[in-house]
PDB file of N, H, CA, C and O in Angstrom:
ATOM      1  N   MET A   1      -1.147  -4.386 -18.210  1.00  0.00           N
ATOM      2  CA  MET A   1      -2.345  -4.295 -17.282  1.00  0.00           C
ATOM      3  C   MET A   1      -3.241  -3.229 -17.250  1.00  0.00           C
ATOM      4  O   MET A   1      -2.634  -2.167 -17.385  1.00  0.00           O
ATOM      5  N   SER A   2      -4.380  -3.098 -17.133  1.00  0.00           N
ATOM      6  H   SER A   2      -4.873  -3.961 -17.024  1.00  0.00           H
ATOM      7  CA  SER A   2      -4.988  -1.943 -16.806  1.00  0.00           C
ATOM      8  C   SER A   2      -5.438  -1.422 -15.396  1.00  0.00           C
ATOM      9  O   SER A   2      -6.001  -2.246 -14.676  1.00  0.00           O
ATOM     10  N   LYS A   3      -5.261  -0.187 -14.931  1.00  0.00           N
ATOM     11  H   LYS A   3      -4.803   0.483 -15.516  1.00  0.00           H
ATOM     12  CA  LYS A   3      -6.024  -0.167 -13.798  1.00  0.00           C
ATOM     13  C   LYS A   3      -7.152  -0.434 -12.775  1.00  0.00           C
ATOM     14  O   LYS A   3      -7.429  -0.244 -11.591  1.00  0.00           O
ATOM     15  N   LEU A   4      -7.642  -0.982 -13.904  1.00  0.00           N
ATOM     16  H   LEU A   4      -7.416  -1.136 -14.866  1.00  0.00           H
ATOM     17  CA  LEU A   4      -9.425  -1.154 -13.460  1.00  0.00           C
ATOM     18  C   LEU A   4      -9.038  -2.378 -13.564  1.00  0.00           C
ATOM     19  O   LEU A   4      -9.540  -2.980 -12.614  1.00  0.00           O
ATOM     20  N   THR A   5      -8.283  -3.233 -14.337  1.00  0.00           N
ATOM     21  H   THR A   5      -7.875  -2.744 -15.108  1.00  0.00           H
ATOM     22  CA  THR A   5      -7.449  -4.833 -13.781  1.00  0.00           C
ATOM     23  C   THR A   5      -7.092  -4.780 -12.673  1.00  0.00           C
ATOM     24  O   THR A   5      -7.580  -5.389 -11.721  1.00  0.00           O
ATOM     25  N   ASP A   6      -5.669  -3.609 -12.670  1.00  0.00           N
ATOM     26  H   ASP A   6      -5.273  -3.115 -13.444  1.00  0.00           H
ATOM     27  CA  ASP A   6      -5.048  -4.287 -11.261  1.00  0.00           C
ATOM     28  C   ASP A   6      -5.884  -3.624 -10.041  1.00  0.00           C
ATOM     29  O   ASP A   6      -5.428  -3.897  -8.931  1.00  0.00           O
ATOM     30  N   LEU A   7      -6.840  -2.935 -10.062  1.00  0.00           N
ATOM     31  H   LEU A   7      -7.211  -2.713 -10.964  1.00  0.00           H
ATOM     32  CA  LEU A   7      -8.028  -2.643  -9.048  1.00  0.00           C
ATOM     33  C   LEU A   7      -8.719  -3.978  -9.001  1.00  0.00           C
ATOM     34  O   LEU A   7      -9.776  -3.859  -8.380  1.00  0.00           O
ATOM     35  N   ALA A   8      -8.589  -4.761  -9.273  1.00  0.00           N
ATOM     36  H   ALA A   8      -7.731  -4.857  -9.778  1.00  0.00           H
ATOM     37  CA  ALA A   8      -9.345  -5.853  -9.168  1.00  0.00           C
ATOM     38  C   ALA A   8      -8.779  -7.094  -8.429  1.00  0.00           C
ATOM     39  O   ALA A   8      -9.273  -7.732  -7.500  1.00  0.00           O
ATOM     40  N   GLU A   9      -7.717  -7.247  -9.031  1.00  0.00           N
ATOM     41  H   GLU A   9      -7.316  -6.729  -9.786  1.00  0.00           H
ATOM     42  CA  GLU A   9      -6.444  -8.023  -8.436  1.00  0.00           C
ATOM     43  C   GLU A   9      -5.751  -7.708  -6.856  1.00  0.00           C
ATOM     44  O   GLU A   9      -5.318  -8.495  -6.014  1.00  0.00           O
ATOM     45  N   ASP A  10      -5.853  -6.184  -6.860  1.00  0.00           N
ATOM     46  H   ASP A  10      -6.205  -5.545  -7.544  1.00  0.00           H
ATOM     47  CA  ASP A  10      -5.624  -6.006  -5.211  1.00  0.00           C
ATOM     48  C   ASP A  10      -6.744  -6.084  -4.563  1.00  0.00           C
ATOM     49  O   ASP A  10      -6.460  -6.233  -3.374  1.00  0.00           O
ATOM     50  N   TRP A  11      -8.186  -6.057  -4.759  1.00  0.00           N
ATOM     51  H   TRP A  11      -8.416  -5.937  -5.725  1.00  0.00           H
ATOM     52  CA  TRP A  11      -9.459  -6.401  -3.467  1.00  0.00           C
ATOM     53  C   TRP A  11      -9.719  -7.733  -3.989  1.00  0.00           C
ATOM     54  O   TRP A  11     -10.939  -7.895  -3.974  1.00  0.00           O
ATOM     55  N   GLY A  12      -9.031  -8.916  -4.514  1.00  0.00           N
ATOM     56  H   GLY A  12      -8.040  -8.784  -4.527  1.00  0.00           H
ATOM     57  CA  GLY A  12      -9.042 -10.071  -4.694  1.00  0.00           C
ATOM     58  C   GLY A  12     -10.084 -10.514  -5.265  1.00  0.00           C
ATOM     59  O   GLY A  12     -10.497 -11.625  -4.934  1.00  0.00           O
ATOM     60  N   VAL A  13     -10.766  -9.749  -6.271  1.00  0.00           N
ATOM     61  H   VAL A  13     -10.430  -8.847  -6.540  1.00  0.00           H
ATOM     62  CA  VAL A  13     -12.556 -10.259  -6.427  1.00  0.00           C
ATOM     63  C   VAL A  13     -12.231 -10.025  -7.902  1.00  0.00           C
ATOM     64  O   VAL A  13     -11.560  -9.055  -8.255  1.00  0.00           O
ATOM     65  N   PRO A  14     -12.829 -11.141  -8.959  1.00  0.00           N
ATOM     66  CA  PRO A  14     -12.936 -10.902 -10.432  1.00  0.00           C
ATOM     67  C   PRO A  14     -13.792  -9.242 -10.887  1.00  0.00           C
ATOM     68  O   PRO A  14     -14.702  -8.588 -10.377  1.00  0.00           O
ATOM     69  N   LEU A  15     -13.107  -9.115 -11.827  1.00  0.00           N
ATOM     70  H   LEU A  15     -12.368  -9.646 -12.242  1.00  0.00           H
ATOM     71  CA  LEU A  15     -13.254  -7.992 -12.473  1.00  0.00           C
ATOM     72  C   LEU A  15     -15.037  -7.619 -12.150  1.00  0.00           C
ATOM     73  O   LEU A  15     -15.629  -6.825 -11.419  1.00  0.00           O
ATOM     74  N   ASP A  16     -15.501  -8.838 -13.293  1.00  0.00           N
ATOM     75  H   ASP A  16     -15.020  -9.483 -13.887  1.00  0.00           H
ATOM     76  CA  ASP A  16     -17.664  -8.587 -12.835  1.00  0.00           C
ATOM     77  C   ASP A  16     -18.246  -8.533 -11.923  1.00  0.00           C
ATOM     78  O   ASP A  16     -19.320  -7.945 -11.791  1.00  0.00           O
ATOM     79  N   GLU A  17     -17.482  -9.313 -10.873  1.00  0.00           N
ATOM     80  H   GLU A  17     -16.610  -9.791 -10.981  1.00  0.00           H
ATOM     81  CA  GLU A  17     -17.678  -9.156  -9.301  1.00  0.00           C
ATOM     82  C   GLU A  17     -17.745  -7.757  -8.804  1.00  0.00           C
ATOM     83  O   GLU A  17     -18.789  -7.200  -8.465  1.00  0.00           O
ATOM     84  N   MET A  18     -16.205  -7.071  -8.777  1.00  0.00           N
ATOM     85  H   MET A  18     -15.357  -7.524  -9.052  1.00  0.00           H
ATOM     86  CA  MET A  18     -16.072  -5.798  -8.298  1.00  0.00           C
ATOM     87  C   MET A  18     -17.513  -4.648  -8.602  1.00  0.00           C
ATOM     88  O   MET A  18     -18.060  -3.746  -7.966  1.00  0.00           O
ATOM     89  N   LEU A  19     -17.733  -5.443 -10.218  1.00  0.00           N
ATOM     90  H   LEU A  19     -17.289  -6.175 -10.734  1.00  0.00           H
ATOM     91  CA  LEU A  19     -18.419  -4.168 -10.720  1.00  0.00           C
ATOM     92  C   LEU A  19     -20.344  -3.892  -9.860  1.00  0.00           C
ATOM     93  O   LEU A  19     -21.126  -3.052  -9.414  1.00  0.00           O
ATOM     94  N   GLU A  20     -20.209  -4.833 -10.044  1.00  0.00           N
ATOM     95  H   GLU A  20     -19.575  -5.515 -10.407  1.00  0.00           H
ATOM     96  CA  GLU A  20     -21.326  -5.918  -9.606  1.00  0.00           C
ATOM     97  C   GLU A  20     -21.981  -4.858  -8.447  1.00  0.00           C
ATOM     98  O   GLU A  20     -22.934  -4.081  -8.401  1.00  0.00           O
ATOM     99  N   GLU A  21     -20.933  -5.284  -7.575  1.00  0.00           N
ATOM    100  H   GLU A  21     -20.159  -5.915  -7.612  1.00  0.00           H
ATOM    101  CA  GLU A  21     -20.900  -4.781  -6.215  1.00  0.00           C
ATOM    102  C   GLU A  21     -21.102  -3.692  -6.152  1.00  0.00           C
ATOM    103  O   GLU A  21     -22.079  -3.138  -5.647  1.00  0.00           O
ATOM    104  N   ALA A  22     -19.737  -3.000  -6.920  1.00  0.00           N
ATOM    105  H   ALA A  22     -18.944  -3.449  -7.329  1.00  0.00           H
ATOM    106  CA  ALA A  22     -19.743  -1.362  -6.984  1.00  0.00           C
ATOM    107  C   ALA A  22     -20.937  -0.847  -6.930  1.00  0.00           C
ATOM    108  O   ALA A  22     -21.163  -0.200  -5.907  1.00  0.00           O
ATOM    109  N   VAL A  23     -22.212  -0.962  -8.095  1.00  0.00           N
ATOM    110  H   VAL A  23     -22.029  -1.488  -8.925  1.00  0.00           H
ATOM    111  CA  VAL A  23     -23.243  -0.877  -8.701  1.00  0.00           C
ATOM    112  C   VAL A  23     -24.546  -0.852  -7.484  1.00  0.00           C
ATOM    113  O   VAL A  23     -25.438  -0.029  -7.690  1.00  0.00           O
ATOM    114  N   TYR A  24     -24.630  -1.518  -6.543  1.00  0.00           N
ATOM    115  H   TYR A  24     -23.906  -2.187  -6.376  1.00  0.00           H
ATOM    116  CA  TYR A  24     -25.392  -1.489  -6.005  1.00  0.00           C
ATOM    117  C   TYR A  24     -25.207  -1.058  -3.670  1.00  0.00           C
ATOM    118  O   TYR A  24     -25.874  -1.124  -2.637  1.00  0.00           O
ATOM    119  N   ASP A  25     -23.629  -0.607  -4.249  1.00  0.00           N
ATOM    120  H   ASP A  25     -23.088  -0.554  -5.088  1.00  0.00           H
ATOM    121  CA  ASP A  25     -23.450   0.543  -2.685  1.00  0.00           C
ATOM    122  C   ASP A  25     -22.886   1.832  -2.545  1.00  0.00           C
ATOM    123  O   ASP A  25     -22.577   2.249  -3.661  1.00  0.00           O
ATOM    124  N   SER A  26     -22.657   2.524  -1.777  1.00  0.00           N
ATOM    125  H   SER A  26     -22.908   2.185  -0.870  1.00  0.00           H
ATOM    126  CA  SER A  26     -22.650   3.883  -1.560  1.00  0.00           C
ATOM    127  C   SER A  26     -21.047   4.281  -1.456  1.00  0.00           C
ATOM    128  O   SER A  26     -20.623   5.425  -1.288  1.00  0.00           O
ATOM    129  N   VAL A  27     -20.047   2.772  -1.631  1.00  0.00           N
ATOM    130  H   VAL A  27     -20.391   1.843  -1.768  1.00  0.00           H
ATOM    131  CA  VAL A  27     -18.535   2.728  -2.013  1.00  0.00           C
ATOM    132  C   VAL A  27     -18.209   1.990  -2.882  1.00  0.00           C
ATOM    133  O   VAL A  27     -18.671   0.854  -2.992  1.00  0.00           O
ATOM    134  N   ALA A  28     -17.408   2.463  -3.611  1.00  0.00           N
ATOM    135  H   ALA A  28     -17.032   3.385  -3.522  1.00  0.00           H
ATOM    136  CA  ALA A  28     -16.486   1.513  -4.537  1.00  0.00           C
ATOM    137  C   ALA A  28     -14.898   1.834  -4.217  1.00  0.00           C
ATOM    138  O   ALA A  28     -14.386   2.757  -3.584  1.00  0.00           O
ATOM    139  N   PRO A  29     -14.280   0.616  -4.960  1.00  0.00           N
ATOM    140  CA  PRO A  29     -12.935   0.607  -5.153  1.00  0.00           C
ATOM    141  C   PRO A  29     -12.332   2.053  -6.040  1.00  0.00           C
ATOM    142  O   PRO A  29     -12.695   2.953  -6.797  1.00  0.00           O
ATOM    143  N   GLY A  30     -11.432   1.633  -5.482  1.00  0.00           N
ATOM    144  H   GLY A  30     -11.137   0.902  -4.867  1.00  0.00           H
ATOM    145  CA  GLY A  30     -11.308   3.092  -6.448  1.00  0.00           C
ATOM    146  C   GLY A  30      -9.506   2.811  -6.504  1.00  0.00           C
ATOM    147  O   GLY A  30      -8.958   1.975  -5.786  1.00  0.00           O
ATOM    148  N   ILE A  31      -8.953   3.468  -7.249  1.00  0.00           N
ATOM    149  H   ILE A  31      -9.397   4.147  -7.833  1.00  0.00           H
ATOM    150  CA  ILE A  31      -7.223   3.253  -7.590  1.00  0.00           C
ATOM    151  C   ILE A  31      -7.038   4.868  -8.064  1.00  0.00           C
ATOM    152  O   ILE A  31      -7.878   5.558  -8.641  1.00  0.00           O
ATOM    153  N   CYS A  32      -5.860   5.201  -7.696  1.00  0.00           N
ATOM    154  H   CYS A  32      -5.177   4.641  -7.227  1.00  0.00           H
ATOM    155  CA  CYS A  32      -4.823   6.084  -8.538  1.00  0.00           C
ATOM    156  C   CYS A  32      -4.616   6.269  -9.515  1.00  0.00           C
ATOM    157  O   CYS A  32      -4.470   5.169 -10.048  1.00  0.00           O
ATOM    158  N   MET A  33      -4.404   7.517 -10.651  1.00  0.00           N
ATOM    159  H   MET A  33      -4.523   8.411 -10.217  1.00  0.00           H
ATOM    160  CA  MET A  33      -4.358   7.137 -11.888  1.00  0.00           C
ATOM    161  C   MET A  33      -2.916   7.900 -12.230  1.00  0.00           C
ATOM    162  O   MET A  33      -2.311   7.909 -13.302  1.00  0.00           O
ATOM    163  N   ASN A  34      -2.691   8.309 -11.420  1.00  0.00           N
ATOM    164  H   ASN A  34      -3.182   8.302 -10.549  1.00  0.00           H
ATOM    165  CA  ASN A  34      -1.017   8.197 -11.869  1.00  0.00           C
ATOM    166  C   ASN A  34       0.273   7.629 -12.081  1.00  0.00           C
ATOM    167  O   ASN A  34       0.760   7.152 -11.056  1.00  0.00           O
ATOM    168  N   PRO A  35       0.843   7.557 -12.925  1.00  0.00           N
ATOM    169  CA  PRO A  35       1.674   6.772 -13.258  1.00  0.00           C
ATOM    170  C   PRO A  35       2.487   6.094 -12.839  1.00  0.00           C
ATOM    171  O   PRO A  35       3.531   6.746 -12.850  1.00  0.00           O
ATOM    172  N   GLY A  36       2.736   4.631 -12.258  1.00  0.00           N
ATOM    173  H   GLY A  36       1.888   4.101 -12.249  1.00  0.00           H
ATOM    174  CA  GLY A  36       3.461   4.151 -11.071  1.00  0.00           C
ATOM    175  C   GLY A  36       2.649   4.475  -9.325  1.00  0.00           C
ATOM    176  O   GLY A  36       3.125   4.513  -8.191  1.00  0.00           O
ATOM    177  N   CYS A  37       1.546   4.617  -9.757  1.00  0.00           N
ATOM    178  H   CYS A  37       1.158   4.586 -10.678  1.00  0.00           H
ATOM    179  CA  CYS A  37       0.870   4.905  -8.084  1.00  0.00           C
ATOM    180  C   CYS A  37       0.189   3.593  -8.531  1.00  0.00           C
ATOM    181  O   CYS A  37       0.309   3.303  -9.721  1.00  0.00           O
ATOM    182  N   ASP A  38      -0.419   2.873  -7.832  1.00  0.00           N
ATOM    183  H   ASP A  38      -0.516   3.109  -6.865  1.00  0.00           H
ATOM    184  CA  ASP A  38      -1.553   1.954  -7.724  1.00  0.00           C
ATOM    185  C   ASP A  38      -1.805   1.413  -6.047  1.00  0.00           C
ATOM    186  O   ASP A  38      -1.657   0.314  -5.513  1.00  0.00           O
ATOM    187  N   TYR A  39      -2.312   2.929  -5.467  1.00  0.00           N
ATOM    188  H   TYR A  39      -2.432   3.822  -5.901  1.00  0.00           H
ATOM    189  CA  TYR A  39      -3.012   3.013  -3.968  1.00  0.00           C
ATOM    190  C   TYR A  39      -4.352   3.172  -5.024  1.00  0.00           C
ATOM    191  O   TYR A  39      -4.627   3.868  -6.002  1.00  0.00           O
ATOM    192  N   THR A  40      -5.172   1.843  -4.036  1.00  0.00           N
ATOM    193  H   THR A  40      -4.949   1.277  -3.242  1.00  0.00           H
ATOM    194  CA  THR A  40      -6.263   1.650  -3.963  1.00  0.00           C
ATOM    195  C   THR A  40      -6.853   2.108  -2.550  1.00  0.00           C
ATOM    196  O   THR A  40      -6.140   2.019  -1.551  1.00  0.00           O
ATOM    197  N   THR A  41      -8.358   2.671  -2.459  1.00  0.00           N
ATOM    198  H   THR A  41      -8.937   2.743  -3.271  1.00  0.00           H
ATOM    199  CA  THR A  41      -8.843   2.614  -1.515  1.00  0.00           C
ATOM    200  C   THR A  41     -10.783   2.649  -1.829  1.00  0.00           C
ATOM    201  O   THR A  41     -11.300   2.261  -2.877  1.00  0.00           O
ATOM    202  N   GLU A  42     -11.230   2.980  -1.121  1.00  0.00           N
ATOM    203  H   GLU A  42     -10.810   3.296  -0.270  1.00  0.00           H
ATOM    204  CA  GLU A  42     -12.697   3.088  -1.109  1.00  0.00           C
ATOM    205  C   GLU A  42     -13.313   4.314  -1.680  1.00  0.00           C
ATOM    206  O   GLU A  42     -12.359   4.889  -2.203  1.00  0.00           O
ATOM    207  N   VAL A  43     -14.316   4.992  -1.860  1.00  0.00           N
ATOM    208  H   VAL A  43     -15.091   4.526  -1.435  1.00  0.00           H
ATOM    209  CA  VAL A  43     -14.954   5.869  -2.691  1.00  0.00           C
ATOM    210  C   VAL A  43     -15.711   6.383  -2.930  1.00  0.00           C
ATOM    211  O   VAL A  43     -16.409   5.809  -2.094  1.00  0.00           O
ATOM    212  N   GLU A  44     -16.417   7.099  -3.392  1.00  0.00           N
ATOM    213  H   GLU A  44     -15.850   7.565  -4.072  1.00  0.00           H
ATOM    214  CA  GLU A  44     -18.063   7.515  -3.816  1.00  0.00           C
ATOM    215  C   GLU A  44     -17.832   6.789  -5.495  1.00  0.00           C
ATOM    216  O   GLU A  44     -16.958   7.065  -6.317  1.00  0.00           O
ATOM    217  N   PRO A  45     -19.091   5.680  -5.610  1.00  0.00           N
ATOM    218  CA  PRO A  45     -19.146   5.251  -7.196  1.00  0.00           C
ATOM    219  C   PRO A  45     -18.889   5.914  -8.383  1.00  0.00           C
ATOM    220  O   PRO A  45     -18.711   5.541  -9.543  1.00  0.00           O
ATOM    221  N   ASP A  46     -18.921   7.382  -7.615  1.00  0.00           N
ATOM    222  H   ASP A  46     -19.066   7.685  -6.673  1.00  0.00           H
ATOM    223  CA  ASP A  46     -18.642   8.462  -8.978  1.00  0.00           C
ATOM    224  C   ASP A  46     -18.143   9.511  -9.142  1.00  0.00           C
ATOM    225  O   ASP A  46     -18.443  10.596  -9.641  1.00  0.00           O
ATOM    226  N   SER A  47     -16.675   8.692  -8.266  1.00  0.00           N
ATOM    227  H   SER A  47     -16.432   7.811  -7.861  1.00  0.00           H
ATOM    228  CA  SER A  47     -15.558   9.704  -7.687  1.00  0.00           C
ATOM    229  C   SER A  47     -14.832   9.685  -8.750  1.00  0.00           C
ATOM    230  O   SER A  47     -14.319   8.623  -9.104  1.00  0.00           O
ATOM    231  N   MET A  48     -14.648  10.828  -9.454  1.00  0.00           N
ATOM    232  H   MET A  48     -15.065  11.691  -9.166  1.00  0.00           H
ATOM    233  CA  MET A  48     -13.014  10.869 -10.376  1.00  0.00           C
ATOM    234  C   MET A  48     -12.302  11.769 -10.347  1.00  0.00           C
ATOM    235  O   MET A  48     -11.793  12.454 -11.234  1.00  0.00           O
ATOM    236  N   GLU A  49     -12.217  11.793  -8.460  1.00  0.00           N
ATOM    237  H   GLU A  49     -12.631  11.236  -7.739  1.00  0.00           H
ATOM    238  CA  GLU A  49     -10.886  12.945  -8.078  1.00  0.00           C
ATOM    239  C   GLU A  49     -10.493  12.907  -6.492  1.00  0.00           C
ATOM    240  O   GLU A  49     -10.289  13.772  -5.640  1.00  0.00           O
ATOM    241  N   GLY A  50     -10.488  11.821  -6.509  1.00  0.00           N
ATOM    242  H   GLY A  50     -10.654  11.118  -7.200  1.00  0.00           H
ATOM    243  CA  GLY A  50     -10.124  10.862  -5.052  1.00  0.00           C
ATOM    244  C   GLY A  50      -8.935  11.432  -4.725  1.00  0.00           C
ATOM    245  O   GLY A  50      -8.016  11.774  -5.469  1.00  0.00           O
ATOM    246  N   TRP A  51      -9.076  11.532  -3.091  1.00  0.00           N
ATOM    247  H   TRP A  51      -9.823  11.254  -2.486  1.00  0.00           H
ATOM    248  CA  TRP A  51      -7.915  11.838  -2.857  1.00  0.00           C
ATOM    249  C   TRP A  51      -6.939  10.801  -2.771  1.00  0.00           C
ATOM    250  O   TRP A  51      -7.344   9.743  -2.289  1.00  0.00           O
ATOM    251  N   CYS A  52      -5.637  10.866  -3.159  1.00  0.00           N
ATOM    252  H   CYS A  52      -5.307  11.725  -3.551  1.00  0.00           H
ATOM    253  CA  CYS A  52      -4.663   9.596  -2.820  1.00  0.00           C
ATOM    254  C   CYS A  52      -3.506  10.067  -1.742  1.00  0.00           C
ATOM    255  O   CYS A  52      -2.887  11.130  -1.695  1.00  0.00           O
ATOM    256  N   GLU A  53      -3.421   8.779  -0.800  1.00  0.00           N
ATOM    257  H   GLU A  53      -3.924   7.915  -0.837  1.00  0.00           H
ATOM    258  CA  GLU A  53      -2.626   9.264   0.388  1.00  0.00           C
ATOM    259  C   GLU A  53      -1.088   8.915   0.016  1.00  0.00           C
ATOM    260  O   GLU A  53      -0.205   8.910   0.874  1.00  0.00           O
ATOM    261  N   CYS A  54      -0.875   8.646  -1.243  1.00  0.00           N
ATOM    262  H   CYS A  54      -1.592   8.650  -1.940  1.00  0.00           H
ATOM    263  CA  CYS A  54       0.572   8.616  -1.655  1.00  0.00           C
ATOM    264  C   CYS A  54       1.262   9.477  -2.129  1.00  0.00           C
ATOM    265  O   CYS A  54       2.364   9.816  -1.698  1.00  0.00           O
ATOM    266  N   CYS A  55       0.549  10.040  -3.308  1.00  0.00           N
ATOM    267  H   CYS A  55      -0.347   9.765  -3.658  1.00  0.00           H
ATOM    268  CA  CYS A  55       0.946  10.744  -3.795  1.00  0.00           C
ATOM    269  C   CYS A  55       0.580  12.513  -3.385  1.00  0.00           C
ATOM    270  O   CYS A  55       1.186  13.524  -3.738  1.00  0.00           O
ATOM    271  N   ASN A  56      -0.338  12.400  -2.733  1.00  0.00           N
ATOM    272  H   ASN A  56      -0.830  11.578  -2.445  1.00  0.00           H
ATOM    273  CA  ASN A  56      -1.243  13.581  -2.232  1.00  0.00           C
ATOM    274  C   ASN A  56      -1.846  14.663  -3.109  1.00  0.00           C
ATOM    275  O   ASN A  56      -1.829  15.894  -3.111  1.00  0.00           O
ATOM    276  N   THR A  57      -2.619  13.293  -4.177  1.00  0.00           N
ATOM    277  H   THR A  57      -2.633  12.293  -4.175  1.00  0.00           H
ATOM    278  CA  THR A  57      -3.203  14.682  -5.340  1.00  0.00           C
ATOM    279  C   THR A  57      -4.822  13.962  -5.515  1.00  0.00           C
ATOM    280  O   THR A  57      -5.159  12.805  -5.262  1.00  0.00           O
ATOM    281  N   ASN A  58      -5.470  14.857  -5.928  1.00  0.00           N
ATOM    282  H   ASN A  58      -5.196  15.796  -6.134  1.00  0.00           H
ATOM    283  CA  ASN A  58      -6.746  14.417  -6.093  1.00  0.00           C
ATOM    284  C   ASN A  58      -7.026  13.249  -7.433  1.00  0.00           C
ATOM    285  O   ASN A  58      -7.802  13.694  -8.279  1.00  0.00           O
ATOM    286  N   THR A  59      -6.562  12.025  -7.675  1.00  0.00           N
ATOM    287  H   THR A  59      -5.932  11.663  -6.989  1.00  0.00           H
ATOM    288  CA  THR A  59      -6.517  11.465  -8.550  1.00  0.00           C
ATOM    289  C   THR A  59      -7.116  10.038  -8.577  1.00  0.00           C
ATOM    290  O   THR A  59      -7.275   9.303  -9.551  1.00  0.00           O
ATOM    291  N   VAL A  60      -7.383   9.842  -7.399  1.00  0.00           N
ATOM    292  H   VAL A  60      -7.254  10.439  -6.607  1.00  0.00           H
ATOM    293  CA  VAL A  60      -8.316   8.221  -7.371  1.00  0.00           C
ATOM    294  C   VAL A  60      -9.885   8.253  -7.983  1.00  0.00           C
ATOM    295  O   VAL A  60     -10.882   8.805  -7.518  1.00  0.00           O
ATOM    296  N   GLN A  61      -9.751   7.609  -8.960  1.00  0.00           N
ATOM    297  H   GLN A  61      -8.940   7.161  -9.338  1.00  0.00           H
ATOM    298  CA  GLN A  61     -11.205   7.265  -9.968  1.00  0.00           C
ATOM    299  C   GLN A  61     -11.574   5.845  -9.504  1.00  0.00           C
ATOM    300  O   GLN A  61     -10.773   4.932  -9.301  1.00  0.00           O
ATOM    301  N   SER A  62     -13.086   5.795  -9.350  1.00  0.00           N
ATOM    302  H   SER A  62     -13.737   6.536  -9.515  1.00  0.00           H
ATOM    303  CA  SER A  62     -13.588   4.676  -9.122  1.00  0.00           C
ATOM    304  C   SER A  62     -13.755   3.929 -10.186  1.00  0.00           C
ATOM    305  O   SER A  62     -13.626   4.390 -11.321  1.00  0.00           O
ATOM    306  N   CYS A  63     -14.233   1.993  -9.804  1.00  0.00           N
ATOM    307  H   CYS A  63     -14.337   1.618  -8.882  1.00  0.00           H
ATOM    308  CA  CYS A  63     -13.735   1.810 -10.512  1.00  0.00           C
ATOM    309  C   CYS A  63     -15.022   1.244 -11.880  1.00  0.00           C
ATOM    310  O   CYS A  63     -14.831   0.568 -12.891  1.00  0.00           O
ATOM    311  N   LEU A  64     -16.462   1.958 -11.260  1.00  0.00           N
ATOM    312  H   LEU A  64     -16.617   2.507 -10.438  1.00  0.00           H
ATOM    313  CA  LEU A  64     -17.418   2.451 -12.069  1.00  0.00           C
ATOM    314  C   LEU A  64     -16.856   3.144 -12.976  1.00  0.00           C
ATOM    315  O   LEU A  64     -17.084   2.605 -14.059  1.00  0.00           O
ATOM    316  N   VAL A  65     -16.086   4.292 -13.121  1.00  0.00           N
ATOM    317  H   VAL A  65     -15.902   4.730 -12.242  1.00  0.00           H
ATOM    318  CA  VAL A  65     -15.921   5.692 -13.653  1.00  0.00           C
ATOM    319  C   VAL A  65     -14.962   4.908 -14.410  1.00  0.00           C
ATOM    320  O   VAL A  65     -15.473   4.786 -15.523  1.00  0.00           O
ATOM    321  N   LEU A  66     -14.208   4.506 -14.400  1.00  0.00           N
ATOM    322  H   LEU A  66     -13.793   4.605 -13.496  1.00  0.00           H
ATOM    323  CA  LEU A  66     -12.839   3.728 -15.309  1.00  0.00           C
ATOM    324  C   LEU A  66     -13.402   2.586 -16.439  1.00  0.00           C
ATOM    325  O   LEU A  66     -13.062   2.290 -17.585  1.00  0.00           O
ATOM    326  N   ALA A  67     -14.730   1.975 -15.245  1.00  0.00           N
ATOM    327  H   ALA A  67     -15.007   2.215 -14.314  1.00  0.00           H
ATOM    328  CA  ALA A  67     -15.393   0.777 -16.651  1.00  0.00           C
ATOM    329  C   ALA A  67     -16.589   1.811 -17.656  1.00  0.00           C
ATOM    330  O   ALA A  67     -17.199   1.393 -18.641  1.00  0.00           O
ATOM    331  N   GLY A  68     -16.673   3.056 -17.140  1.00  0.00           N
ATOM    332  H   GLY A  68     -16.178   3.395 -16.340  1.00  0.00           H
ATOM    333  CA  GLY A  68     -17.508   3.921 -18.060  1.00  0.00           C
ATOM    334  C   GLY A  68     -18.583   3.579 -17.829  1.00  0.00           C
ATOM    335  O   GLY A  68     -19.385   3.348 -18.734  1.00  0.00           O
ATOM    336  N   LEU A  69     -18.968   3.420 -16.147  1.00  0.00           N
ATOM    337  H   LEU A  69     -18.316   3.607 -15.412  1.00  0.00           H
ATOM    338  CA  LEU A  69     -20.460   2.881 -15.753  1.00  0.00           C
ATOM    339  C   LEU A  69     -21.043   4.006 -15.299  1.00  0.00           C
ATOM    340  O   LEU A  69     -22.274   4.006 -15.306  1.00  0.00           O
ATOM    341  N   ALA A  70     -20.409   5.097 -14.853  1.00  0.00           N
ATOM    342  H   ALA A  70     -19.409   5.098 -14.848  1.00  0.00           H
ATOM    343  CA  ALA A  70     -20.592   6.208 -14.091  1.00  0.00           C
ATOM    344  C   ALA A  70     -20.317   7.606 -14.503  1.00  0.00           C
ATOM    345  O   ALA A  70     -20.524   8.533 -13.720  1.00  0.00           O
TER     346      ALA A  70
END
């Protein structure tokens, strides 16, 4: 599975619904891009370097970035 699919699954919503909601909100679901880490959190919609509290790295990307929409 891709990180984007993992993120939608973790948030419990269909992928298309998650992306649609994120487009109109000031925050978006994000996921750590490090291999083996699936930490998720809310980030700014254009976030490419959000903070991962598990890895202690700036590796969280928003769903809109992962989908190529931001």
